[in-house]
Structure formats: structure tokens, C-alpha cells
C-alpha positions as CSV (number, residue, x, y, z in Angstrom):
1,X,3.4,-57.4,28.9
2,X,4.8,-56.0,32.2
3,X,4.0,-58.5,35.4
4,X,1.4,-60.9,35.9
5,X,-0.9,-60.7,38.9
6,X,-2.4,-63.6,40.7
7,X,-6.0,-63.2,41.6
8,X,-7.9,-64.5,44.0
9,X,-12.1,-64.3,43.2
10,X,-14.5,-66.2,45.4
11,X,-18.1,-65.6,44.7
12,X,-20.0,-63.8,48.9
13,X,-22.8,-65.8,50.4
14,X,-22.0,-69.0,48.7
15,X,-21.3,-72.2,51.5
16,X,-19.2,-74.2,51.0
17,X,-17.4,-71.4,49.2
18,X,-16.8,-71.1,44.7
19,X,-13.6,-69.8,44.4
20,X,-10.7,-69.3,41.4
21,X,-6.8,-67.9,41.4
22,X,-5.8,-67.0,37.7
23,X,-3.5,-65.3,36.5
24,X,-3.6,-61.9,34.3
25,X,-1.6,-59.3,32.9
26,X,-1.2,-56.2,35.0
27,X,-1.5,-53.9,31.6
28,X,-5.7,-55.2,30.5
29,X,-8.3,-52.5,31.4
30,X,-11.2,-53.7,34.0
31,X,-13.3,-54.2,30.5
32,X,-10.9,-57.1,29.5
33,X,-10.6,-58.1,33.8
34,X,-14.6,-58.5,33.4
35,X,-14.4,-60.7,30.4
36,X,-11.9,-63.9,32.1
37,X,-14.4,-63.4,35.2
38,X,-17.0,-64.1,33.1
39,X,-15.6,-67.1,31.7
40,X,-13.3,-68.8,34.5
41,X,-16.5,-68.1,36.9
42,X,-18.4,-69.8,34.5
43,X,-21.2,-67.2,33.9
44,X,-22.5,-66.3,30.4
45,X,-21.9,-62.5,30.3
46,X,-25.9,-61.8,30.4
47,X,-26.4,-59.3,32.8
48,X,-24.8,-55.4,33.6
49,X,-22.1,-55.6,36.1
50,X,-19.2,-53.2,37.5
51,X,-15.9,-53.1,40.0
52,X,-16.2,-51.2,43.9
53,X,-13.0,-50.3,44.0
54,X,-13.3,-48.4,47.4
55,X,-15.9,-45.1,46.9
56,X,-15.1,-45.5,42.7
57,X,-17.6,-47.5,40.5
58,X,-16.2,-48.6,37.6
59,X,-18.3,-50.4,34.4
60,X,-19.9,-49.3,32.0
61,X,-19.8,-46.3,30.8
62,X,-23.6,-45.5,29.2
63,X,-24.0,-41.9,29.4
64,X,-26.8,-42.2,32.2
65,X,-24.8,-42.6,35.1
66,X,-21.8,-39.6,35.7
67,X,-21.2,-42.0,38.9
68,X,-19.4,-45.1,36.5
69,X,-16.2,-44.7,34.8
70,X,-16.1,-46.6,31.7
71,X,-14.1,-49.9,32.4
72,X,-12.7,-49.2,29.1
73,X,-10.5,-46.6,29.9
74,X,-9.3,-48.0,33.8
75,X,-6.2,-50.5,33.2
76,X,-5.5,-53.1,36.6
77,X,-2.3,-51.9,37.0
78,X,-3.6,-48.7,37.2
79,X,-4.9,-49.7,40.3
80,X,-2.8,-51.5,41.3
81,X,-0.8,-48.4,41.7
82,X,-3.0,-46.6,43.9
83,X,-2.3,-49.5,46.0
84,X,-6.0,-51.2,45.2
85,X,-5.2,-54.8,45.7
86,X,-9.8,-55.8,46.5
87,X,-12.2,-55.1,44.7
88,X,-16.1,-56.1,44.5
89,X,-16.9,-57.1,41.4
90,X,-20.9,-56.8,41.2
91,X,-22.8,-59.1,38.5
92,X,-26.6,-58.8,37.2
93,X,-28.3,-56.5,39.8
94,X,-31.1,-58.2,39.8
95,X,-30.2,-61.7,41.4
96,X,-26.8,-59.9,43.4
97,X,-24.0,-61.4,42.8
98,X,-21.1,-60.6,44.5
99,X,-16.9,-61.4,44.0
100,X,-14.1,-60.6,46.0
101,X,-11.6,-59.7,43.6
102,X,-7.9,-59.5,45.7
103,X,-4.8,-59.4,43.7
104,X,-2.1,-62.0,46.1
105,X,1.1,-61.2,44.4
106,X,2.6,-60.1,40.9
107,X,5.0,-61.8,39.4
108,X,7.6,-61.9,36.4
109,X,6.1,-62.9,33.5
110,X,6.9,-66.7,32.7
111,X,8.3,-67.1,29.3
112,X,6.3,-70.4,28.1
113,X,3.2,-69.5,29.5
114,X,0.1,-68.5,28.6
115,X,-2.0,-66.2,29.5
116,X,-4.7,-65.2,31.2
117,X,-4.6,-68.8,32.6
118,X,-6.4,-70.6,35.2
119,X,-4.8,-72.5,37.8
120,X,-7.1,-73.6,40.8
121,X,-11.3,-73.1,41.4
122,X,-13.3,-75.2,43.8
123,X,-17.1,-75.9,42.9
124,X,-19.2,-75.3,40.1
125,X,-21.0,-71.6,39.5
126,X,-24.1,-70.9,39.8
127,X,-26.5,-71.3,37.0
128,X,-27.5,-68.0,35.6
129,X,-31.2,-66.4,36.5
130,X,-31.5,-68.9,39.6
131,X,-32.3,-65.7,41.8
132,X,-29.0,-64.6,43.5
133,X,-27.2,-66.5,46.8
134,X,-31.2,-67.8,48.2
135,X,-31.9,-68.5,45.1
136,X,-29.0,-70.5,44.8
137,X,-29.5,-72.4,47.6
138,X,-33.3,-73.6,47.4
139,X,-32.0,-75.2,44.1
140,X,-29.3,-77.3,45.5
141,X,-32.1,-78.0,48.1
142,X,-34.5,-78.8,45.3
143,X,-32.2,-81.2,44.3
144,X,-30.6,-82.6,47.7
145,X,-35.0,-83.4,48.5
146,X,-36.3,-85.3,45.2
147,X,-39.7,-85.9,46.8
148,X,-40.5,-82.2,48.3
149,X,-43.4,-81.7,45.5
150,X,-42.7,-78.0,46.6
151,X,-39.4,-78.3,45.1
152,X,-40.1,-79.9,41.9
153,X,-40.9,-76.8,39.9
154,X,-37.0,-75.4,40.4
155,X,-36.0,-79.1,40.0
156,X,-37.7,-79.0,35.9
157,X,-37.2,-75.1,35.4
158,X,-32.9,-76.5,36.6
159,X,-32.8,-80.1,34.7
160,X,-29.8,-81.0,36.7
161,X,-26.5,-79.0,38.0
162,X,-23.8,-80.7,39.3
163,X,-23.0,-78.2,42.4
164,X,-19.0,-79.5,43.4
165,X,-18.2,-80.0,39.3
166,X,-14.7,-78.0,38.9
167,X,-13.3,-78.2,35.4
168,X,-10.1,-76.3,35.3
169,X,-8.7,-77.6,32.1
170,X,-11.5,-76.7,30.3
171,X,-11.7,-73.3,31.1
172,X,-8.0,-73.8,30.6
173,X,-8.6,-74.8,27.2
174,X,-11.6,-71.7,26.2
175,X,-9.2,-69.0,26.9
176,X,-5.9,-70.8,24.4
177,X,-9.2,-70.5,21.9
178,X,-10.1,-66.9,22.9
179,X,-6.2,-66.2,22.2
180,X,-5.9,-68.1,18.6
181,X,-9.4,-66.5,17.4
182,X,-7.9,-63.2,18.0
183,X,-4.9,-63.4,16.5
């Protein structure tokens, strides 16, 4: 591990903001960064995704789209060498969740720390398949207006939500379990 990237990821088109700050080694592939983003944001990795860095599209190379660069062959540190300090992470092309991913700083490895690690964040991730930012607004409204019968079907689908909940320790426990399993 050469250096550690401190990254802030923010979900676009959501107010108040949903964001996370985490650290990850610069010598990871974009495929590994995708896995980390899924964990820190709370997604379930049930949909397609891609990174957009300038005009480049980095994602799953399936041979059908020659414009997509294989995320297993692109390293985060290489993008940083090319001065890319920000990118868009798109997840679930049907719901169109877009995330701003910004490398805030680079630092030396702390030998006492394990990476990746989540440092901070705000608010819970929206549930999968809720219809993107617009659908999430409707979902929040459904729970804010429990007497609104027009929104009862949405409440029934979601059962319950906790939009303000964020647990950094739960994310880091998940990272530790993954690290233990990969040994």
C-alpha cells in the first residue's frame, strides 16, 4: 500500500444531503472501489453501475459497449496520476442514482489502521428500487403524511424507513468481516 485516499461520496439530487467519508488504498481497482461504495452507501449491489471520469466511462466490460473501460483494469492511483480528483459513480441505471466522488486528500498509511475504513457520514441510504431521487422524495412524504391514503401503497411497500439513521461502526464491522473472510 503506497498511500491512502480520503474520499467523500455524496448522493446527488437529495436534500438534506446523504454522504460518507472513507479511506481506501490508492492501489485498488475501480472494481474494488465500487464494492467499497456499495458498503459505505448501503446499497445491495443489485444493479449495474459505472464511473464517469471526464469523458471516460469505467465499468463492467461485457464486450457490448466498446466505450466502457474495464473497471478491473483501472487503478484508483492511476486516475489520481492523471489528476482526476473527482468522478461520478452511477448506480442503478433505472433509478439513476448519481454520486459525486471526490478524493479530498492523500496520506501515508497509518500502520495501526485497517483499510478501507469509514470515518463519517450523514443519513441513511435510500432503499433499493424506490424510484430514484423523485421516488425517494415520495417515499419520505408517504411516511411524513401517514393519513394520506394516496400514499398508503408506498408505505406498505417500504414498511418502515429511518432516513436519519447512520451507523459508522456498522459499516466498519462489515469491512472487518470482509477482510477476515478474504484471509
